[in-house]
N, C-alpha and C positions, 0 to 999 in steps of 0.2 A: 403516488406509487403505493401499491399494496404491500404491506409488511408480511403477508402470509405466503408470498411467492418466493421460491428459491430459483437458482440458476437451472435446476433440472426441469422446471415447469415452463420455461419460456424460450422464445427465439430472440436473437439479437441482430440488429442491423446498424451499420454505421455508414458514413458516406462512401467508403471503399466498397462494401458489399452491395450497397444500393446501386452504385455506378455499374458494378459488374452485372447485376441482374437487369438493369435498364439496357445495357449493351446487348444482352442476350435477346431481350424483347425486340430491340431495333433490328436485329439480324434475323428475326423470324424463327428463332429456335424454340423448341418445345420443352427442352430441358436445359439445366445449367448446373455446373458444379460450383458450390459456394459454401463459405463458412457461415453458419448461423449461431456460432458461439464465440465470435470475435477472434477466430483463428486457431482455436484449439483443435478442431476437427473440420473436415470438409464433407459435404453431403451433396449427392446428385438429386435435384428436385425437379418436379414437373412445374412448368410455368402456367398450368391451368388450375384454377380454383385455389390459388394461394391466398393467405390471410392478409393481403395488402393490395392496394390499387396502384396504378402507375403514378397517380398524383401524389400518393403518400410516399412512394419511392423517390419521386423528384424532390419532395420537401426534405427528406432525409439526406439525399445527395447534396443538397444545397447547404445543409447544416453540418459543416465540417468539424465543429467543436462539440458535438453531442453524440450520444449513443441512444438508440431506441430499443425497446423490448416489446414483444408481442405475447400476449396471453389470451385466454378465452374472453376477456373483457374488451380487448382492443389493442391499439398501438399507443405506447406512452414513452415519454422521454425518461431516461434513467437519471432522475434528478429528484431532490427533496427540498422543499422550502420549509425550514423549521426555524430554530434560533439563528441559523445562517442559511445560505443557499448552497447546496451540495450537488455535484453532478459528476458522472463519469465522462471522461473526454478521450476520444481516440488519439493516439500519438503517431501511429504508423499502421500500415496494413497488416492484419493478422498478428498484432502485438497486444500485450496486456495494456489496458487503458490506465490513464492517470486519474487522480482525484483532484477536483477543484472545490475550494471552499471560498465563497464570496469572490469568485474569480481568481483566487490565488492558487497556483499549482502547489500540490503537496508532494510532488515528485520531480526529480531531474528528468528533463526530456530533451535538452539540447545535446545532440550528438550521442545520446544514450537513451535506452528505453528504461522504463521503471523496473522491469525484471532484471535487466543487466545491472542496474544500480544495486538492486537488492542482493544479487549474487556477489558483487564486489564487497559489500558489507559483510555478508555471511563468511566469505573467505577469510576475513580478518579475525573473526571472533567465534565461529562455530567449528566444532570438530566431532568426530564420531564418538558416541557414547557419553556425551556430557549432558548436564541439565542446564537449561538456559532460562533467563528472564528477558522479556522484551517490554520496554516501556513505549506505549503508543502503537497499537496494532495497525491502524490505517486500513488499507485493503489487504493486509496480510502477506504481502509479497516477501518481506524479509523473513517472516516465520517459515514460509514455504521454502525459501532458499536455504535456511538453516536445516530444515528437514532433509533436503536433498543432500546435505553434507553429513547426514547420519547422526544428528543429535538424538539422545535418548528421550528427552522431553523438552518442551518449551511452554512456559506460562507467559501469556501476552495480555497486557492491560490496556484497555481503551475506554476513555471517558465519554466519548460522544456516541450516543445510541444511533444517530442518523448515519454516522460513518459506518458503524457495524451493519446497519440495514443495507446500505449500498454494497458493502462487502459480501453480504449474504446473497445479494442479487447477482453480483459480478461472477461470471463463470471462472475467471482466472483466480478467484479467491476461494473456490469451493473446498480445497484441501484443508484450509484452516479450520473449517467447521466439521470435517468428516474424519480427519486423521486422529486416532486415539492418543497420539503423542502430544497433541496440542490442547491446552486449556485456555480458553478465552475468558477473561474477566472483564465485565463491564463495571467501570468505576474510576474514580479519581486516583491516579497513580500516587500522588503525593500523600493520600490517605491510606490507600490499600497496601502500600509497601510497609506500613507500620505493623501489619498483621503477619508479615513474612518472618520466618525464623532467621536467626543469625547463620551466616556461612551456608546458605541454602543452595547457591548456584555457582557453577564453574565459570559462567560468562554472562554478561549483560549487554544487550543491544539497546541503547538509549536513543530513540529516534523521535524526539519531540517536534511539534510544529515550531514555527519561528517564535522567537522570544516574546514578541508582542502579543501572541495568542496564548501563551502558557508560561509566564515568567516564573511560576512556582517550580517548574521543572528544571530551572537553571540556577537554583540557589545552592549555597554551600550546605545548608541543612539537608536538602534533598540528596546532594552528592554524598553526604555522610551516611544516609540511609542506604544508598547504593553500595557504598563501601561495606556497610555492616552485613548486608545479605549476601555478599560475594565471598566465596571461599578464598583461602590463602592461595596465592599465585593465580587467582582468577583474573579474567580480562574484562575490561569495560571498553566498549566502542561507543562513542558519543557522536552522533551525527550533528553537525552544526549548520552546514550550508554556507552561503556567502552573502547574506542579506546586508546591504549597505556598503559592501566592500568596493564595488565598482565606482560609485559616485561620491561616497563620503569617506572613503579610505578607512572605514571602521574595521577594527580587528576584533571581532567577537570571540574568535578562538583564544586569543591571548587572555581575556578575562576568565573564560571557562577553564583554561589550563591552570590559572592561578587558584581558582576555587577548588578544583579537583585536588591539587596538592595540599591545600588547607584541609580538605576532607580526609587526607591520609594516603591518597594514591601516589604511586611512584612511576618512574619511567614514562611520564606523561609526554606524548609526542604527537605532532600533527601528522595526519594521513591525508595528504592533499588530493589524492585521486578520488577518495570517497568524501571529500569535504568534511572531514571529521577529526576526532582526537581519540587516540588509543591510550589507555592507562592500565596499570597493573596494581593489584593488592599484594604487597610483599609480606 
């Protein structure tokens, strides 16, 4: 995948849009209305001289777990093979895609879309006129949801350059890189947070990957740094998810809540709907 391309340079197809175009071909239509940016907008296009063949559309139609993009060089899967294997995956027609790393979903998709999940998180920690810190940008959906709630600024830190590269390609992430209220920092949050002033933010959204992928973001020492950079009466929302809960009865939230209290946080409480923990700096 070319790192020089952004979402404004390319067209996107997934199995949903490929099926729709193939259906138009089968009906003998000369035009079809379809989304070429994964559902953000729709466009009426001619079915003559388009930058794909029916064979390519059939391949995309059969690949229900991938997204493809088209630029002047051809048609490519929206995926990167680097230290891990990363790709964008459609979750529903005309909805923001999810991110997979080595086949592991980085978003909730069961009975909820990634953007709906982001909105639920933002509702708990973002409000108009505040300055926020986000740990782990991902595809930027949570940052965008916080912007929609009127935050004054948000600094978001992401360690993985390949994740940021996919975010730059993804049309649903475009606002993270164009809105002047957002500052994206590429770096290790456990290190970069040491450069942040005390009492800098009104709220923090801590949205780390699962514990096995980033254990340093679940330590008491890191929580103390989050406490330090948070203003008095500031809110921390810590996404946890539910790894291991179904089969091993593991209560990861319980250990996190204990360490948050050790770090100085008060009013530490589970927020089951967002699979997270809310805490306050008193």
